[in-house]
Each structure stands twice: as C-alpha cells, then as structure tokens.
DSSP file (Angstrom, degrees, kcal/mol; ACC not computed):
  #  RESIDUE AA STRUCTURE BP1 BP2  ACC     N-H-->O    O-->H-N    N-H-->O    O-->H-N    TCO  KAPPA ALPHA  PHI   PSI    X-CA   Y-CA   Z-CA
    1    1 A M     >        0   0    0      0, 0.0     4,-2.5     0, 0.0     5,-0.2   0.000 360.0 360.0 360.0 -41.7    0.0    0.0    0.0
    2    2 A R  H  >  +     0   0    0      1,-0.2     4,-2.9     2,-0.2     5,-0.2   0.943 360.0  48.8 -61.4 -47.6    2.8    2.4    0.9
    3    3 A E  H  > S+     0   0    0      1,-0.2     4,-2.6     2,-0.2     5,-0.2   0.898 111.1  50.3 -60.6 -41.3    4.7    1.7   -2.3
    4    4 A A  H  > S+     0   0    0      1,-0.2     4,-1.6     2,-0.2    -1,-0.2   0.925 113.7  45.7 -61.3 -44.9    1.5    2.2   -4.4
    5    5 A A  H  X>S+     0   0    0     -4,-2.5     5,-2.7     1,-0.2     4,-0.8   0.890 112.7  49.8 -67.8 -39.2    0.8    5.5   -2.6
    6    6 A D  H ><5S+     0   0    0     -4,-2.9     3,-0.5     3,-0.2    -2,-0.2   0.911 110.1  50.6 -62.7 -43.7    4.5    6.7   -2.9
    7    7 A Q  H 3<5S+     0   0    0     -4,-2.6    -1,-0.2     1,-0.3    -2,-0.2   0.867 116.0  41.9 -65.7 -34.2    4.5    5.9   -6.7
    8    8 A A  H 3<5S-     0   0    0     -4,-1.6    -1,-0.3    -5,-0.2    -2,-0.2   0.544 110.7-120.3 -90.2  -7.8    1.3    7.8   -7.2
    9    9 A G  T <<5 +     0   0    0     -4,-0.8     2,-0.2    -3,-0.5    -3,-0.2   0.766  67.0 137.1  75.1  24.9    2.3   10.7   -4.9
   10   10 A K      < -     0   0    0     -5,-2.7    -1,-0.3    -6,-0.2    -2,-0.1  -0.658  63.6-100.4-104.2 160.3   -0.8   10.1   -2.6
   11   11 A D    >   -     0   0    0     -2,-0.2     3,-1.8     1,-0.1     4,-0.3  -0.652  26.0-139.5 -73.0 125.5   -1.1   10.1    1.1
   12   12 A P  G >  S+     0   0    0      0, 0.0     3,-1.3     0, 0.0    -1,-0.1   0.771 100.0  67.7 -62.2 -21.5   -1.1    6.4    2.3
   13   13 A D  G 3  S+     0   0    0      1,-0.2    42,-0.0     3,-0.0    -2,-0.0   0.758  91.4  62.9 -65.3 -22.1   -3.8    7.3    4.9
   14   14 A R  G <  S+     0   0    0     -3,-1.8    41,-4.4     2,-0.1     2,-0.3   0.596  84.7  94.0 -82.3 -10.2   -6.2    7.9    1.9
   15   15 A L  S <  S-     0   0    0     -3,-1.3     2,-0.5    -4,-0.3    39,-0.1  -0.654  79.3-123.1 -83.7 140.6   -5.9    4.2    0.8
   16   16 A S     >  -     0   0    0     37,-0.4     4,-2.1    34,-0.3     5,-0.2  -0.712  13.0-156.3 -83.9 124.2   -8.6    1.8    2.1
   17   17 A F  H  > S+     0   0    0     -2,-0.5     4,-2.6     2,-0.2     5,-0.2   0.940  93.8  47.7 -65.8 -47.5   -7.0   -1.1    4.0
   18   18 A M  H  > S+     0   0    0      1,-0.2     4,-2.2     2,-0.2    -1,-0.2   0.877 111.7  49.2 -66.5 -37.1  -10.0   -3.4    3.3
   19   19 A R  H  > S+     0   0    0      2,-0.2     4,-2.5     1,-0.2    -1,-0.2   0.928 112.7  48.7 -64.2 -43.5  -10.1   -2.6   -0.4
   20   20 A S  H  X S+     0   0    0     -4,-2.1     4,-2.7     1,-0.2     5,-0.2   0.921 110.6  51.3 -62.5 -43.6   -6.4   -3.3   -0.7
   21   21 A L  H  X S+     0   0    0     -4,-2.6     4,-2.3     1,-0.2    -1,-0.2   0.916 111.5  46.6 -60.9 -45.2   -6.8   -6.6    1.2
   22   22 A R  H  X S+     0   0    0     -4,-2.2     4,-2.3     2,-0.2    -1,-0.2   0.922 112.8  49.3 -64.6 -45.0   -9.5   -7.7   -1.1
   23   23 A V  H  X S+     0   0    0     -4,-2.5     4,-2.4     1,-0.2    -2,-0.2   0.924 112.8  47.2 -61.1 -46.2   -7.6   -6.7   -4.3
   24   24 A I  H  X S+     0   0    0     -4,-2.7     4,-2.6     2,-0.2     5,-0.2   0.915 111.1  51.1 -65.2 -42.6   -4.5   -8.5   -3.2
   25   25 A R  H  X S+     0   0    0     -4,-2.3     4,-2.1    -5,-0.2    -1,-0.2   0.915 111.7  47.9 -60.8 -41.7   -6.4  -11.6   -2.2
   26   26 A R  H  X S+     0   0    0     -4,-2.3     4,-1.8     1,-0.2    -2,-0.2   0.923 112.3  48.8 -65.3 -42.5   -8.0  -11.7   -5.6
   27   27 A Q  H  X S+     0   0    0     -4,-2.4     4,-1.5     1,-0.2    -2,-0.2   0.898 111.5  50.0 -64.6 -40.3   -4.7  -11.2   -7.4
   28   28 A V  H  < S+     0   0    0     -4,-2.6    -1,-0.2     1,-0.2    -2,-0.2   0.926 112.5  45.2 -65.1 -45.5   -3.0  -13.9   -5.4
   29   29 A T  H  < S+     0   0    0     -4,-2.1    -1,-0.2     1,-0.2    -2,-0.2   0.791 113.0  52.1 -70.8 -27.4   -5.7  -16.5   -6.0
   30   30 A D  H  < S+     0   0    0     -4,-1.8     2,-1.0     1,-0.2    -1,-0.2   0.806 103.7  60.5 -76.8 -26.5   -5.9  -15.6   -9.8
   31   31 A Q     <  +     0   0    0     -4,-1.5    -1,-0.2     1,-0.2     3,-0.2  -0.746  59.6 164.8-106.1  88.2   -2.1  -16.0  -10.3
   32   32 A A  S    S+     0   0    0     -2,-1.0     2,-0.6     1,-0.3    -1,-0.2   0.972  74.1  25.5 -67.1 -55.4   -1.3  -19.6   -9.4
   33   33 A G  S    S-     0   0    0      2,-0.0     2,-0.7     5,-0.0    -1,-0.3  -0.948  80.9-150.2-113.8 116.4    2.1  -19.8  -11.0
   34   34 A F        -     0   0    0     -2,-0.6    -3,-0.0    -3,-0.2     3,-0.0  -0.749   9.1-168.6 -91.6 118.5    4.0  -16.5  -11.3
   35   35 A S     >  -     0   0    0     -2,-0.7     4,-2.5     1,-0.1     5,-0.2  -0.695  40.8-106.8 -87.5 157.4    6.4  -15.9  -14.1
   36   36 A P  H  > S+     0   0    0      0, 0.0     4,-2.0     0, 0.0     5,-0.1   0.880 120.5  45.7 -52.8 -42.1    8.5  -12.7  -13.6
   37   37 A S  H  > S+     0   0    0      1,-0.2     4,-2.1     2,-0.2     5,-0.2   0.899 113.2  49.8 -69.5 -38.6    6.7  -10.8  -16.3
   38   38 A R  H  > S+     0   0    0      1,-0.2     4,-2.2     2,-0.2    -1,-0.2   0.857 109.3  52.7 -65.3 -36.5    3.3  -12.0  -15.1
   39   39 A L  H  X S+     0   0    0     -4,-2.5     4,-2.6     2,-0.2    -2,-0.2   0.914 108.4  49.8 -63.0 -45.3    4.3  -10.9  -11.5
   40   40 A R  H  X S+     0   0    0     -4,-2.0     4,-2.3     1,-0.2    -2,-0.2   0.916 112.7  47.3 -60.5 -43.1    5.2   -7.4  -12.7
   41   41 A N  H  X S+     0   0    0     -4,-2.1     4,-2.4     1,-0.2    -1,-0.2   0.883 111.7  50.7 -65.7 -38.0    1.9   -7.1  -14.5
   42   42 A A  H  X S+     0   0    0     -4,-2.2     4,-2.4     2,-0.2    -2,-0.2   0.902 110.4  49.3 -63.7 -43.6    0.0   -8.3  -11.5
   43   43 A L  H  X S+     0   0    0     -4,-2.6     4,-2.5     2,-0.2    -2,-0.2   0.919 111.7  48.3 -64.3 -44.2    1.8   -5.9   -9.2
   44   44 A A  H  X S+     0   0    0     -4,-2.3     4,-2.4     2,-0.2    -2,-0.2   0.932 113.0  47.5 -61.3 -46.1    1.0   -3.0  -11.6
   45   45 A A  H  X S+     0   0    0     -4,-2.4     4,-2.3     1,-0.2    -1,-0.2   0.891 111.8  51.1 -65.1 -37.3   -2.7   -3.9  -11.9
   46   46 A T  H  X S+     0   0    0     -4,-2.4     4,-2.5     2,-0.2    -2,-0.2   0.942 111.1  47.0 -64.4 -48.1   -2.9   -4.3   -8.1
   47   47 A S  H  X S+     0   0    0     -4,-2.5     4,-1.7     1,-0.2    -2,-0.2   0.910 113.2  49.8 -59.2 -44.3   -1.4   -0.9   -7.5
   48   48 A T  H  < S+     0   0    0     -4,-2.4     4,-0.5     1,-0.2    -1,-0.2   0.921 112.5  46.6 -61.6 -46.1   -3.7    0.7  -10.1
   49   49 A E  H >< S+     0   0    0     -4,-2.3     3,-0.8     1,-0.2     4,-0.5   0.883 110.6  52.4 -67.5 -39.0   -6.8   -0.9   -8.7
   50   50 A I  H 3< S+     0   0    0     -4,-2.5     3,-0.4     1,-0.2   -34,-0.3   0.851 111.3  47.6 -63.6 -35.6   -5.9    0.1   -5.1
   51   51 A L  T 3< S+     0   0    0     -4,-1.7    -1,-0.2    -5,-0.2     3,-0.2   0.483  88.2  87.5 -88.0  -2.0   -5.5    3.7   -6.2
   52   52 A E  S <  S+     0   0    0     -3,-0.8     2,-0.5    -4,-0.5    -1,-0.2   0.916  97.1  31.1 -64.4 -42.9   -8.8    3.9   -8.1
   53   53 A R  S    S-     0   0    0     -4,-0.5   -37,-0.4    -3,-0.4     2,-0.3  -0.945  76.4-168.0-122.7 110.6  -10.9    4.9   -5.1
   54   54 A L        -     0   0    0     -2,-0.5   -39,-0.2    -3,-0.2   -40,-0.1  -0.673  25.8-111.8 -95.6 149.6   -9.3    6.9   -2.4
   55   55 A N        -     0   0    0    -41,-4.4     3,-0.1    -2,-0.3    -1,-0.1  -0.384  46.8 -92.9 -66.4 156.7  -10.8    7.6    1.1
   56   56 A P        -     0   0    0      0, 0.0    -1,-0.1     0, 0.0     3,-0.1  -0.335  56.1 -82.4 -66.8 157.6  -11.7   11.2    1.7
   57   57 A P        -     0   0    0      0, 0.0     2,-0.1     0, 0.0   -43,-0.0  -0.311  52.4-105.5 -63.8 146.7   -9.0   13.4    3.4
   58   58 A R        -     0   0    0     -3,-0.1     2,-0.2     1,-0.1   -44,-0.0  -0.415  30.3-117.9 -72.9 146.0   -8.9   13.0    7.1
   59   59 A R        -     0   0    0     -2,-0.1     2,-1.6    -3,-0.1    -1,-0.1  -0.573  26.9-114.3 -79.2 147.4  -10.2   15.8    9.3
   60   60 A N  S    S+     0   0    0     27,-0.3    27,-3.2    -2,-0.2     2,-0.3  -0.651  72.9 113.9 -84.4  87.3   -7.6   17.5   11.5
   61   61 A R  E     -A   86   0A   0     -2,-1.6     2,-0.3    25,-0.2    25,-0.2  -0.979  42.0-167.2-151.0 162.1   -9.0   16.5   14.9
   62   62 A S  E     -A   85   0A   0     23,-1.7    23,-3.0    -2,-0.3    -2,-0.0  -0.984   7.9-156.5-151.0 149.5   -8.2   14.5   18.0
   63   63 A S        -     0   0    0     -2,-0.3    21,-0.1    21,-0.2    19,-0.0  -0.932  28.0-103.5-125.9 150.3  -10.3   13.3   20.9
   64   64 A P        -     0   0    0      0, 0.0     2,-1.1     0, 0.0    14,-0.0  -0.350  36.3-110.6 -68.1 151.5   -9.3   12.2   24.4
   65   65 A R        +     0   0    0     -2,-0.0    11,-0.5    13,-0.0     2,-0.3  -0.741  65.5 134.0 -85.1 103.7   -9.2    8.5   25.2
   66   66 A V  E     -b   76   0B   0     -2,-1.1     2,-0.3     9,-0.2    11,-0.2  -0.918  46.2-133.6-142.0 163.3  -12.1    8.2   27.6
   67   67 A V  E     -b   77   0B   0      9,-1.9    11,-2.2    -2,-0.3     3,-0.1  -0.886  20.5-126.5-117.5 156.4  -15.1    5.9   28.3
   68   68 A K  S    S+     0   0    0     -2,-0.3     2,-0.4     9,-0.2    -1,-0.1   0.903  93.6  21.8 -69.4 -40.8  -18.7    7.0   29.0
   69   69 A R  S    S-     0   0    0      8,-0.1     2,-0.7     7,-0.1    -1,-0.2  -0.961  78.2-126.3-129.7 146.9  -19.0    5.0   32.2
   70   70 A V        +     0   0    0     -2,-0.4     6,-0.1     1,-0.1     7,-0.0  -0.823  50.4 130.1 -98.4 120.9  -16.4    3.6   34.5
   71   71 A H  S    S-     0   0    0     -2,-0.7     2,-0.4     0, 0.0    -1,-0.1   0.370  89.0 -34.5-119.6 -89.1  -16.5   -0.1   35.3
   72   72 A V  S    S+     0   0    0      0, 0.0     2,-0.3     0, 0.0    -2,-0.0  -0.836  88.1 142.2-138.8  99.9  -13.1   -1.5   34.9
   73   73 A H        -     0   0    0     -2,-0.4     4,-0.1     2,-0.2    -6,-0.0  -0.900  57.6-126.9-135.5 161.7  -11.4    0.2   31.9
   74   74 A A  S    S+     0   0    0     -2,-0.3     2,-0.3     2,-0.1    -1,-0.1   0.671  95.0  65.3 -80.4 -17.8   -7.9    1.3   31.1
   75   75 A Y  S    S-     0   0    0      1,-0.1    -2,-0.2    -9,-0.0    -9,-0.2  -0.729  87.8-110.8-107.6 156.3   -9.2    4.8   30.3
   76   76 A R  E     -b   66   0B   0    -11,-0.5    -9,-1.9    -2,-0.3    -1,-0.1  -0.301  42.7 -84.0 -80.3 168.2  -10.8    7.3   32.7
   77   77 A A  E     -b   67   0B   0    -11,-0.2    -9,-0.2     1,-0.1    -1,-0.1  -0.374  51.5 -97.9 -73.3 149.5  -14.5    8.4   32.7
   78   78 A K        -     0   0    0    -11,-2.2    -1,-0.1    -2,-0.1    -8,-0.1  -0.424  39.9-164.5 -68.9 138.2  -15.6   11.1   30.3
   79   79 A R    >   -     0   0    0     -2,-0.1     3,-2.0    -3,-0.1    -1,-0.0  -0.825  35.3-108.0-118.7 162.2  -15.9   14.6   31.8
   80   80 A P  T 3  S+     0   0    0      0, 0.0    -1,-0.1     0, 0.0    -2,-0.0   0.809 119.1  59.8 -58.8 -26.7  -17.7   17.7   30.4
   81   81 A S  T 3  S+     0   0    0      1,-0.1     2,-1.2     2,-0.0    -3,-0.0   0.616  80.4  98.7 -77.5 -10.1  -14.2   19.2   29.6
   82   82 A D    <   +     0   0    0     -3,-2.0     2,-0.3   -19,-0.0    -1,-0.1  -0.658  53.5 152.5 -81.9  97.9  -13.4   16.3   27.3
   83   83 A T        -     0   0    0     -2,-1.2     2,-0.3   -21,-0.0    -2,-0.0  -0.852  50.3 -96.2-125.0 160.1  -14.1   17.6   23.9
   84   84 A T        -     0   0    0     -2,-0.3     2,-0.5   -21,-0.1   -21,-0.2  -0.587  37.3-137.7 -76.4 135.3  -12.8   17.0   20.4
   85   85 A M  E     -A   62   0A   0    -23,-3.0   -23,-1.7    -2,-0.3     2,-0.4  -0.825  10.3-153.2 -96.9 130.3  -10.0   19.4   19.3
   86   86 A E  E     -A   61   0A   0     -2,-0.5     2,-0.3   -25,-0.2   -25,-0.2  -0.860  12.8-161.2-100.6 137.7  -10.2   20.8   15.7
   87   87 A Y        -     0   0    0    -27,-3.2   -27,-0.3    -2,-0.4     4,-0.1  -0.892  22.2-144.7-119.6 148.3   -6.8   21.8   14.2
   88   88 A L  S    S+     0   0    0     -2,-0.3    -1,-0.1     2,-0.1   -28,-0.1   0.812  91.9  30.4 -76.7 -32.7   -6.1   24.0   11.2
   89   89 A T  S    S-     0   0    0    -29,-0.1     2,-0.0     1,-0.0    -1,-0.0  -0.850 103.6 -83.5-121.4 159.3   -3.1   21.9   10.2
   90   90 A P        -     0   0    0      0, 0.0     2,-0.1     0, 0.0   -30,-0.1  -0.355  48.8-109.6 -65.0 142.5   -2.5   18.2   10.6
   91   91 A R        -     0   0    0    -30,-0.1     2,-0.6    -4,-0.1   -30,-0.1  -0.408  25.3-137.4 -69.1 145.3   -1.1   17.1   13.9
   92   92 A R        -     0   0    0     -2,-0.1     2,-0.2     2,-0.0    -1,-0.1  -0.928  15.7-138.2-106.6 123.5    2.5   15.9   13.9
   93   93 A G        -     0   0    0     -2,-0.6     2,-0.5     1,-0.0     0, 0.0  -0.525  12.4-139.7 -77.4 147.3    3.1   12.8   15.9
   94   94 A R        -     0   0    0     -2,-0.2     2,-0.6     2,-0.0    -1,-0.0  -0.916   8.1-156.1-110.1 134.0    6.2   12.7   18.1
   95   95 A I        -     0   0    0     -2,-0.5     2,-0.2     0, 0.0    -2,-0.0  -0.946  15.4-139.0-109.0 120.3    8.3    9.5   18.3
   96   96 A A        -     0   0    0     -2,-0.6     2,-0.2     1,-0.1    -2,-0.0  -0.560  20.1-117.2 -80.9 142.6   10.4    9.2   21.4
   97   97 A R        -     0   0    0     -2,-0.2     2,-0.2     1,-0.1    -1,-0.1  -0.519  26.9-117.3 -75.0 142.8   13.9    7.9   21.1
   98   98 A R        -     0   0    0     -2,-0.2     2,-0.2     1,-0.1    -1,-0.1  -0.567  30.2-116.6 -76.0 141.7   14.7    4.7   22.9
   99   99 A R        -     0   0    0     -2,-0.2     2,-0.5     1,-0.1    -1,-0.1  -0.584  27.9-112.3 -80.0 146.2   17.3    5.0   25.5
  100  100 A Q        -     0   0    0     -2,-0.2     2,-0.3     2,-0.0    -1,-0.1  -0.653  30.5-136.9 -77.0 123.3   20.5    3.0   24.9
  101  101 A S              0   0    0     -2,-0.5    -1,-0.0     1,-0.1    -3,-0.0  -0.628 360.0 360.0 -84.0 140.4   20.7    0.3   27.5
  102  102 A M              0   0    0     -2,-0.3    -1,-0.1     0, 0.0    -2,-0.0   0.416 360.0 360.0-106.7 360.0   24.1   -0.2   29.1
C-alpha cells in the first residue's frame, strides 16, 4: 500500500485497507504460478486498482481517550471538559527515542 501511494504521490492514509486486502487476495488466487513478467503485470494492476478509489481526506481533529461509564477500563471516565479538538493543520506525531541500555 505504501509503495503504491508513494509511486502515485498520494497520502497512504487515503488508501482503504479493506479494499487493498480484497484486491491483493483476488490477485494472489488468480495467479497460481507467477512468471517474472506476469508478476510485474499483476503488481502494476494491483497498484492501479488500489488507487482507483481513495478515502476522503482526514479531518484535523483528535479526541481524548475516555469511556462513558467507569466499570473496569484502562481509560478514565468522560468529563464535560473532554471535547474533540479541531486543528487548522495536521497534527504531527512525536516518536520518542529509545534509551540506549548499558
């Protein structure tokens, strides 16, 4: 999926995972014995079919991880202050570096 999106210059988040899964399953079952040229053609056809229908762009928003009622959950109960945040630009995720163990 990532390669298909990169080659087409599209955002990978816009590709449907379920659609991609169905297309790939169909291509694999249709191609019993792959010759190199047939494999190249199958990969090109798969990429084209995956890119035919893109998901709509994501909205720039995030919501807190909460539950409506507390029984036994990993998340806290929802409060009136827990609202969805709308952003003008996409949020950038931060990846923390792993500490080197000595």
